[in-house]
C-alpha positions as CSV (number, residue, x, y, z in Angstrom):
1,M,94.1,85.8,117.0
2,L,92.7,84.5,113.7
3,A,92.1,80.8,113.0
4,V,92.1,79.7,109.4
5,A,88.7,78.3,108.6
6,A,88.2,75.5,106.0
7,P,88.1,77.3,102.7
8,A,84.6,78.9,102.2
9,A,84.2,82.0,100.3
10,A,83.1,85.2,101.9
11,Q,79.7,85.5,100.3
12,P,79.3,88.6,98.2
13,S,76.4,89.7,100.4
14,A,78.7,89.5,103.4
15,L,81.4,91.8,101.9
16,R,81.2,95.3,103.3
17,L,81.5,97.9,100.6
18,P,80.9,101.6,100.2
19,P,77.3,102.5,99.5
20,G,76.2,101.7,96.0
21,F,78.8,99.0,95.4
22,R,78.0,95.3,94.9
23,A,80.1,92.1,94.6
24,D,79.6,89.0,92.6
25,I,81.6,85.8,92.2
26,V,82.7,85.2,88.6
27,A,84.8,82.0,89.2
28,T,84.8,79.5,92.1
29,G,86.4,76.2,92.9
30,L,89.9,77.4,91.9
31,A,93.0,76.1,93.5
32,G,94.5,79.3,95.0
33,P,94.1,82.0,92.3
34,R,96.9,84.5,92.4
35,A,97.8,87.1,89.8
36,L,95.1,88.4,87.4
37,V,95.4,90.0,83.9
38,F,93.0,90.7,81.1
39,D,94.0,89.7,77.5
40,H,93.5,91.9,74.5
41,G,90.1,90.2,73.9
42,G,88.8,91.1,77.3
43,T,89.1,87.6,78.9
44,L,90.3,87.3,82.5
45,L,93.3,85.1,83.2
46,A,94.6,83.9,86.6
47,S,97.7,82.0,87.7
48,L,97.1,79.0,89.9
49,S,100.5,78.6,91.4
50,R,100.0,75.5,93.4
51,E,98.7,73.6,90.3
52,G,101.3,75.0,88.0
53,R,98.6,76.4,85.7
54,V,97.3,79.5,84.1
55,V,93.6,79.6,83.4
56,A,91.1,81.8,81.6
57,V,87.6,82.6,82.9
58,R,85.1,83.0,80.1
59,G,81.9,81.6,81.5
60,R,83.8,78.5,82.4
61,V,87.4,77.9,83.5
62,V,89.8,76.9,80.7
63,T,93.5,75.9,81.1
64,V,95.7,78.2,79.0
65,A,99.1,76.8,80.1
66,D,100.2,74.1,82.5
67,Q,103.2,72.1,83.8
68,L,104.7,75.4,85.1
69,D,106.9,75.8,88.2
70,R,104.8,77.9,90.7
71,P,103.7,80.5,88.1
72,H,102.6,83.8,89.5
73,G,103.1,87.0,87.5
74,L,101.3,87.5,84.2
75,A,101.6,90.1,81.5
76,F,100.7,90.7,77.8
77,R,102.7,92.3,75.1
78,D,102.3,92.1,71.3
79,R,99.8,89.3,71.7
80,H,102.2,87.2,73.7
81,L,101.6,86.0,77.2
82,Y,104.5,86.3,79.6
83,V,104.5,84.1,82.7
84,A,106.8,84.4,85.7
85,E,107.6,81.1,87.2
86,T,109.6,81.1,90.4
87,G,113.0,80.6,88.6
88,R,112.4,81.9,85.0
89,I,110.2,83.9,82.7
90,V,108.5,82.3,79.7
91,R,106.9,83.9,76.7
92,L,104.0,82.1,74.9
93,R,102.2,82.8,71.7
94,Y,98.6,83.5,72.7
95,D,95.4,83.2,70.8
96,A,92.6,85.3,72.5
97,R,89.9,83.5,70.4
98,T,90.8,80.0,71.3
99,L,92.4,80.8,74.7
100,A,95.4,78.7,73.7
101,A,99.0,79.6,74.7
102,R,101.7,77.6,72.8
103,N,105.4,77.6,71.9
104,A,106.8,78.5,75.3
105,V,110.1,80.3,75.0
106,P,112.2,80.9,78.1
107,I,113.4,84.5,77.9
108,V,114.9,84.7,81.4
109,R,116.2,81.3,82.5
110,D,118.1,82.1,85.7
111,L,115.9,84.1,88.1
112,P,116.8,83.5,91.8
113,H,114.7,80.3,92.4
114,G,112.3,79.7,95.3
115,G,113.6,80.8,98.7
116,H,111.8,82.6,101.5
117,H,109.8,84.5,99.0
118,W,109.0,82.6,95.8
119,T,106.6,84.8,93.8
120,R,107.9,86.7,90.8
121,S,105.6,89.5,89.5
122,L,105.7,91.1,86.1
123,A,104.7,94.4,84.5
124,F,105.6,96.1,81.3
125,G,106.4,99.8,81.7
126,P,105.6,102.7,79.4
127,D,109.2,102.3,78.2
128,G,108.3,98.9,76.7
129,R,110.7,97.1,79.2
130,L,109.8,94.3,81.5
131,Y,109.9,94.8,85.3
132,V,110.2,91.8,87.6
133,A,109.8,91.8,91.4
134,I,112.1,89.4,93.3
135,G,111.8,88.9,97.0
136,S,114.5,88.1,99.5
137,S,115.7,84.6,100.4
138,C,115.4,85.2,104.1
139,D,113.8,87.4,106.8
140,V,116.8,89.5,107.6
141,C,120.2,88.7,106.1
142,R,122.9,89.8,103.7
143,E,122.1,88.4,100.2
144,R,124.7,86.8,98.1
145,D,122.7,87.3,94.9
146,P,122.3,91.1,94.3
147,R,119.1,90.5,92.4
148,R,117.3,89.4,95.6
149,A,115.1,92.0,97.3
150,T,115.0,94.1,94.1
151,I,112.9,95.1,91.1
152,M,114.8,94.1,88.0
153,R,114.3,95.6,84.5
154,Y,114.8,93.7,81.2
155,S,114.3,94.4,77.6
156,A,111.1,92.7,76.3
157,D,113.2,89.8,75.0
158,G,114.8,89.1,78.4
159,T,118.1,90.7,77.7
160,N,119.8,93.7,79.2
161,A,119.1,92.8,82.9
162,R,119.5,95.8,85.3
163,I,118.6,96.3,88.9
164,F,116.0,99.1,88.8
165,A,115.6,99.5,92.6
166,A,116.9,97.7,95.7
167,G,116.3,97.3,99.4
168,L,112.8,95.9,98.9
169,R,112.4,92.9,101.2
170,N,109.5,91.3,99.4
171,P,108.0,93.3,96.5
172,V,104.9,91.7,95.1
173,G,102.5,94.0,93.3
174,L,103.7,96.1,90.4
175,A,101.7,98.8,88.7
176,F,102.5,101.8,86.6
177,D,100.5,105.0,87.2
178,P,99.0,105.6,83.7
179,R,99.1,109.4,84.3
180,D,102.8,109.9,84.9
181,G,104.4,106.5,84.2
182,V,105.8,106.1,87.7
183,L,106.2,102.5,89.0
184,W,104.5,101.5,92.3
185,T,104.9,98.4,94.4
186,T,103.8,96.7,97.6
187,I,106.3,95.5,100.2
188,N,106.0,92.8,102.9
189,E,108.4,93.9,105.6
190,R,110.5,91.8,108.0
191,D,109.4,89.9,111.1
192,W,111.4,90.0,114.4
193,R,112.3,86.9,116.3
194,A,111.1,88.6,119.6
195,G,107.8,89.4,118.0
196,G,106.4,92.5,116.3
197,A,107.4,93.9,113.0
198,P,107.9,97.3,111.2
199,P,105.1,98.6,108.9
200,D,104.5,97.0,105.6
201,Y,104.1,99.6,102.8
202,V,103.1,100.8,99.4
203,T,105.4,103.0,97.5
204,S,106.3,104.7,94.3
205,V,109.7,103.4,93.1
206,A,112.5,105.6,91.8
207,E,115.2,104.2,89.5
208,G,118.4,103.6,91.4
209,A,116.8,104.1,94.9
210,S,117.3,101.8,97.9
211,Y,114.4,101.3,100.3
212,G,116.3,100.1,103.3
213,W,116.3,96.3,103.6
214,P,118.1,94.7,105.3
215,S,119.9,97.5,107.1
216,C,117.0,99.8,107.9
217,F,113.3,100.0,108.1
218,A,110.9,102.9,108.0
219,A,108.3,103.6,110.8
220,G,106.5,106.9,111.3
221,G,108.2,108.5,108.4
222,V,111.8,108.0,109.6
223,F,114.4,105.2,109.2
224,A,115.8,103.1,112.1
225,R,118.5,100.5,112.0
226,D,117.5,96.9,112.2
227,P,118.0,95.6,115.7
228,E,118.7,92.0,114.7
229,L,121.3,92.7,112.0
230,R,124.9,92.8,113.0
231,D,126.6,95.9,111.5
232,P,123.4,97.3,110.0
233,G,125.1,100.2,108.2
234,D,123.9,103.7,107.4
235,C,120.3,104.7,106.7
236,R,120.9,108.2,105.5
237,E,120.9,107.3,101.8
238,M,117.7,105.2,101.9
239,T,114.4,106.3,100.3
240,L,111.3,106.5,102.5
241,P,108.2,104.7,101.3
242,T,105.1,106.6,100.2
243,V,102.4,105.0,102.4
244,E,102.9,102.9,105.5
245,L,100.5,100.1,106.4
246,P,100.1,98.1,109.6
247,P,102.6,95.3,110.2
248,H,101.7,91.9,108.8
249,S,99.0,93.4,106.5
250,A,100.8,91.6,103.7
251,P,100.0,93.9,100.8
252,L,100.1,92.0,97.5
253,G,98.4,93.1,94.2
254,L,97.7,96.8,93.4
255,T,96.0,98.6,90.5
256,F,95.2,102.2,89.6
257,Y,91.5,102.8,88.9
258,M,91.2,104.6,85.5
259,G,87.8,103.2,84.6
260,R,84.5,105.0,84.4
261,Q,82.2,102.5,86.0
262,F,82.9,103.7,89.6
263,P,82.0,107.3,90.6
264,A,84.4,110.0,89.3
265,E,86.0,110.5,92.7
266,Y,87.6,107.1,92.5
267,R,89.4,107.8,89.2
268,G,93.2,107.8,89.7
269,D,93.1,106.2,93.1
270,L,95.1,103.1,94.0
271,F,93.5,99.8,95.2
272,V,95.6,97.4,97.2
273,A,94.9,93.8,98.2
274,L,95.9,93.1,101.8
275,H,96.4,89.3,102.1
276,G,96.3,89.5,105.8
277,S,98.2,88.2,108.8
278,R,99.1,84.6,109.1
279,P,97.6,82.2,111.7
280,G,98.9,82.9,115.2
281,L,99.2,86.7,114.8
282,P,96.6,89.3,115.7
283,A,94.1,89.9,112.9
284,V,95.1,92.6,110.4
285,G,94.6,93.0,106.7
286,H,92.2,90.6,104.9
287,K,90.7,93.4,102.9
288,I,90.9,95.7,99.9
289,V,92.0,99.3,100.7
290,R,91.8,102.4,98.6
291,V,94.7,104.8,98.6
292,R,93.3,108.3,97.9
293,R,96.0,109.9,95.9
294,A,94.6,113.4,95.9
295,A,95.1,113.7,99.7
296,A,98.3,115.0,101.0
297,P,99.8,112.7,102.3
298,P,97.9,110.0,100.5
299,R,95.1,108.6,102.7
300,V,94.3,104.9,103.1
301,E,90.7,103.8,103.7
302,D,88.9,100.5,103.7
303,F,87.1,99.6,100.5
304,A,86.1,95.9,100.8
305,T,86.1,94.1,104.1
306,G,84.3,91.0,105.4
307,F,87.0,88.5,104.5
308,H,87.2,87.5,108.1
309,E,84.5,87.1,110.7
310,G,85.3,86.9,114.4
311,D,88.3,84.6,114.6
312,R,87.6,82.9,111.3
313,V,89.4,83.7,108.0
314,L,86.9,83.5,105.1
315,G,89.1,85.0,102.4
316,R,92.6,86.3,101.6
317,P,92.7,88.8,98.7
318,V,95.7,88.4,96.5
319,D,95.4,90.5,93.3
320,V,93.2,93.3,92.0
321,V,92.7,94.4,88.4
322,V,90.3,96.7,86.6
323,G,88.4,95.0,83.8
324,P,87.3,96.4,80.4
325,D,83.9,96.9,82.0
326,G,85.3,99.2,84.7
327,A,84.7,96.8,87.5
328,L,87.3,95.7,90.0
329,Y,88.3,92.0,89.9
330,V,89.8,90.4,93.0
331,S,91.4,87.0,93.4
332,D,91.1,85.1,96.7
333,D,93.5,82.2,97.2
334,H,92.0,81.0,100.4
335,A,88.4,80.6,99.3
336,G,89.4,79.8,95.7
337,V,87.3,82.4,94.0
338,I,87.4,85.6,91.9
339,Y,85.1,88.4,92.8
340,R,83.8,91.2,90.6
341,I,83.0,94.5,92.4
342,H,81.0,97.1,90.6
343,F,79.0,100.2,91.2
344,A,75.2,99.6,91.1
345,P,73.4,102.3,93.0
C-alpha cells in the first residue's frame, strides 16, 4: 500500500530515466498543476484547477486567467486560448508578448458539470474542429446525458456538437498523431465494489466507435460483461482498446514525440503520464511510460520512475507535452512542480 506523503517533489536526481536523460524542475510551488500547453511564442502554460487559474511559466509564474471553475484542458488556435472549465469552454484573446488573456467568450456553455469525473480536456484536430473529453458521472451506471463518457466534437466556435466516440468511462488525455491525424486518448476504467478492476488503457479512437462502458470491459484482448451492471447488454459491437495498462494506473496526459532533442529511436513514440493508484490500493503507476509504436503490438516500457519511494508518494504525473526545444515537460499535481526532461549524454 502507498501512503501519501506531505507534498515534496521527487528531486530530479532521484528520477530514474534511461541512460543519457536528465531532469530539471522549471517551476515549483504550484497549487496542483494539471494540463500543459505551449503558446505560439514558446511559453509554457499550465492549468491550476484547484485555484481556478491558468498560469504561464517564463522564468517566473504569471497568472494568465483566473476566477475559473476548475479549469483543466487548454488549447490554442488563431492566437486565442481555449480553456475547458468543468461546465463550459471559454475562448480568450491571448497576447504571447504580455502573457495576458482577455475578453473571455463562452463558446460552449452547457458541458455536463462536475460529477464523478470533473476534468474536461481539449484538443484541436487536423480538421480544425475542437475535441472535448467528458467523463462519466459515476463508476458504473446508465447515464441520462448521452454526452457523458464520450469524446465530443465541435466546430471551433462551439457550434455543431456531435458525439465522436462513446463508451469511454473517463477519457482524459487527447492527442492527435501528427503522422496520420488519428486521435488517441487515455481511459481510467471502473472500480468494483468487491475490489479489483479491469485494465486502464490507451487507445486510438475511431469516429462512431463505442469502447464498452458501462456494459463491457476489455481484459486480455477480449470483452467481458460487467458483473455489477444489471442487464449489461451485448459486447460484440464494441471496439477493443489499443494498449491495456495495469488497473488503477490512472493514465492522464499523453503526447507524441516528434522532436529531435531525444535520440531518433524515440521519434513517433507516445509518452503517457500515469497518475498512479489512490491511497489504500497497491502501488501502481506514478510514472511516465513510453509506448513504442513500431512494435507489434505496441510495447509499453518505463521512461521516468522515482515518483514514489517505498510506501511514500513523492509525485503524481498529470500531463506531458513536448516543448519547442524538444524536451519533455511533465506536470506533477502532488508535488506542485513542472519537470523538464531532456537528453544530455
